[in-house]
Each structure stands twice: as C-alpha cells, then as structure tokens.
C-alpha positions in Angstrom: -1.2 31.4 163.5 -3.5 33.9 161.9 -2.8 32.7 158.4 -3.4 29.1 159.4 -6.9 29.9 160.6 -7.4 32.3 157.6 -6.8 29.8 154.8 -9.0 27.2 156.5 -11.9 29.6 157.1 -11.7 30.8 153.5 -11.5 27.3 152.1 -14.5 26.2 154.1 -16.4 29.3 153.0 -15.6 28.5 149.3 -16.7 24.9 149.7 -20.0 26.0 151.2 -20.7 28.9 148.9 -24.1 28.4 147.3 -24.1 31.5 145.1 -22.5 30.5 141.8 -21.8 34.1 140.9 -19.8 34.5 144.1 -18.0 31.1 143.9 -15.0 32.3 141.8 -14.3 35.1 144.2 -14.5 32.7 147.2 -12.2 30.2 145.5 -9.8 33.0 144.6 -9.7 34.3 148.2 -9.0 30.8 149.6 -6.3 30.2 147.0 -4.6 33.5 147.9 -4.6 32.7 151.6 -3.3 29.2 150.9 -0.4 30.6 148.9 0.5 33.0 151.6 0.4 30.2 154.2 2.6 28.0 152.0 5.2 30.8 151.8 5.1 31.2 155.5 5.4 27.5 156.2 8.3 27.1 153.8 10.1 30.0 155.4 9.8 28.4 158.8 10.2 24.8 157.8 10.9 22.8 160.9 12.2 19.3 161.4 9.4 17.8 163.4 7.0 17.4 160.4 4.4 19.9 161.7 4.8 22.1 158.6 4.8 19.2 156.2 1.5 18.0 157.7 -0.2 21.4 157.1 1.4 21.6 153.6 -0.3 18.3 152.7 -3.6 19.6 154.1 -3.3 22.7 151.9 -2.5 20.5 148.9 -5.6 18.4 149.5 -7.7 21.6 149.9 -6.3 23.0 146.7 -7.3 19.8 144.9 -10.8 20.1 146.3 -11.1 23.7 145.2 -10.0 22.7 141.6 -12.7 20.0 141.6 -15.3 22.4 142.9 -14.3 25.0 140.3 -14.4 22.4 137.5 -17.8 21.2 138.4 -19.6 24.3 139.7 -18.2 27.4 138.0 -19.7 28.3 134.7 -17.5 27.1 131.8 -16.5 29.5 129.1 -19.1 29.4 126.2 -18.2 27.0 123.5 -19.0 27.8 119.9 -19.0 25.2 117.2 -20.6 25.4 113.8 -22.7 22.3 114.3 -24.0 23.5 117.6 -24.7 27.0 116.1 -26.6 25.4 113.2 -28.6 23.1 115.5 -29.6 26.1 117.6 -30.7 28.1 114.5 -32.8 25.1 113.3 -34.4 24.8 116.7 -35.3 28.5 116.8 -36.9 28.3 113.3 
C-alpha cells in the first residue's frame, strides 16, 4: 500500500509544483514511483479488476505529466539561421 500512496503524492506534488526549475525533478520522481507501482501491480494482478483500475489511473496520471512537461518545462533551445539573423539585426 505504501507505493500506492507514494505515486499519488508525488504525482500531486508535480502537478502543483510552481518552481519551473524544480518541475523536471518532481515529474521524474512521480514517474519513477508510478513505474515501481506498475511493476508491483502486474506482479500481483488479481481477477477482481482492482489492479486494472489503478493501472488506468496511473496511465491517466502519466498522460497528465506528459502534458505538464510539454507545456511548462523549458524546451531545448532551437537555433535556425533565419532566427539567428533576425536576432542579430534586432541587436544592431
């Protein structure tokens, strides 16, 4: 049960993280806890659907984290000759 609470708490913390510099770490911690929980659930797969419900919840949470990461984390710098020239012209 500890891992069940852990992934949810870390997921919520990532979703509520306001510091953009800390956001990638929060997302990574949540993802790691989710992966551990997925492994635990698959190892103990039961027939009453309880594990499959939580697996769906984790999949939904993973999707939300991907969206958060895509929209809030700093993208890699993009360099393009036209952008570089425009920046040089603006600086002149």
